[in-house]
N, C-alpha and C positions, 0 to 999 in steps of 0.2 A: 260256392254261390253260383247259381245257374241264372243266365240272362237269356231271355227269349228274344231272338233277333229276327223273328218272322216279319215284323212290321218294316224293319229296315231292309230286309230282303225284297219285300213287295215294292218298297220305294225305289230300290235300285233297278229292279226289273222294269217297272213302269217308266222310270227315267231313261233307261236305255232304249226302251221301245219308242218313247217320244222323240228321243234324239235321232233314231234311225228314220222315223217317220218324217221329221223336219228335214233331214238330209235328202230323203226321196222326194219330198215336195219341192225342195229347192232345185233339184235336178229337173223335175217336170216343168216347173214355172220357167226356168231358164231355157229349156228347150222350146216351150210353147211360145214364149215371148220373143226370143232372138234367134231361135234355131240353134242355140248353143249346144254343141255336142261334147263339151269338156266335162265328162262325168267325174273324172278323177279330181279336177279342180274344185268341184263342189263337195266331194267327199273328203278331201284332205283336212279341212278345218275341224271336222268332227272326229278325226282319228284320235287325237290325244284324249279327249274326254271319254270316248268309248274304251280306249285301252285302260284308263284309270278305273272306270266302272267295271270292266271285265276283271281286272285284278282283284278289286274289292269283292266282286261276286264269286270269283273263284276261291278266295280265302274263306268267305262265309260258307260256301258250299262244301269245301273240304272240312271246315269246322263241324258242319252238320253230319258229314259222313263219319267222322271219327268220334266225335264227343256227344252228339245229340242223345239225350237219355230216354227217348221214347221206346217202349217195348216193341219187340217184333220187327216187322218190315216198315213201320211208319217212317222211320228216319230215312230209309232207302227211297221210299216213294217220293218224298219231297226233296231230299238233298241230292239224289242222283240227277233229277231233271234240272235243278238249279245250277249244278256244276256243268251239266251239258250246255245249258244256255250261256253260262259264263265262257266256256271254251268256244262256242260258236261266235260270241261277240268278240273275244280276243283274236280268233282266226280272221274274222272280218276286218278288224282294225289292222292287223298285221298285213293282210292282203292289200288293203288300201295303201299302206305305207310302202310296201315293196312293189306295188304296181302290177301285181299278178292278176290273172283272170279269177273272177269270183264264182265261177260255176262250181268249183270243187268245194268251196265253203257252202254253197247252196245245197249240194249233195249231202254234206255233213249235217246241215241244218234239217234237211228232209229226213234223214235217218234219225236224228234226235227227236223230231216230231213223231215219227212212227213209234219210237221207244216210249214216248210220253203216252201215245194212244194205247200201246200195249200195257204199260204199267196202270194206266187209268182203268182200262177195261178189266184187268185182273183184280184191281182193288175194288171195283164196283161189284163184281160178281162175288167177291168174298163178303161183302157187307149185306147182300140181299138175303 
């Protein structure tokens, strides 16, 4: 029996994006209001939910990579990017937990975005 988990994947991705947006806005408001520069203090409460979401997203992405029954490269187009987003979210959460600089996670996220653009442009040219 095959269960399409695309709706759940979209839910987890939008939830992760909303959590990161909320964390960013809390940092911004804290800085504008009090001049608070404790960025790590604002990020730490969101680390556990982001880690949980990242693990779920990674499991779903790997499921899509291995088992998804679509023909050709369609499973690669969707599952590769979802797996990369999961890895970026997990790396972000681990970086917050360990207190490391986030520039390297940003570089990985930028590279993942370039891969998404490359995959998308290749897919669009194939369908025209």
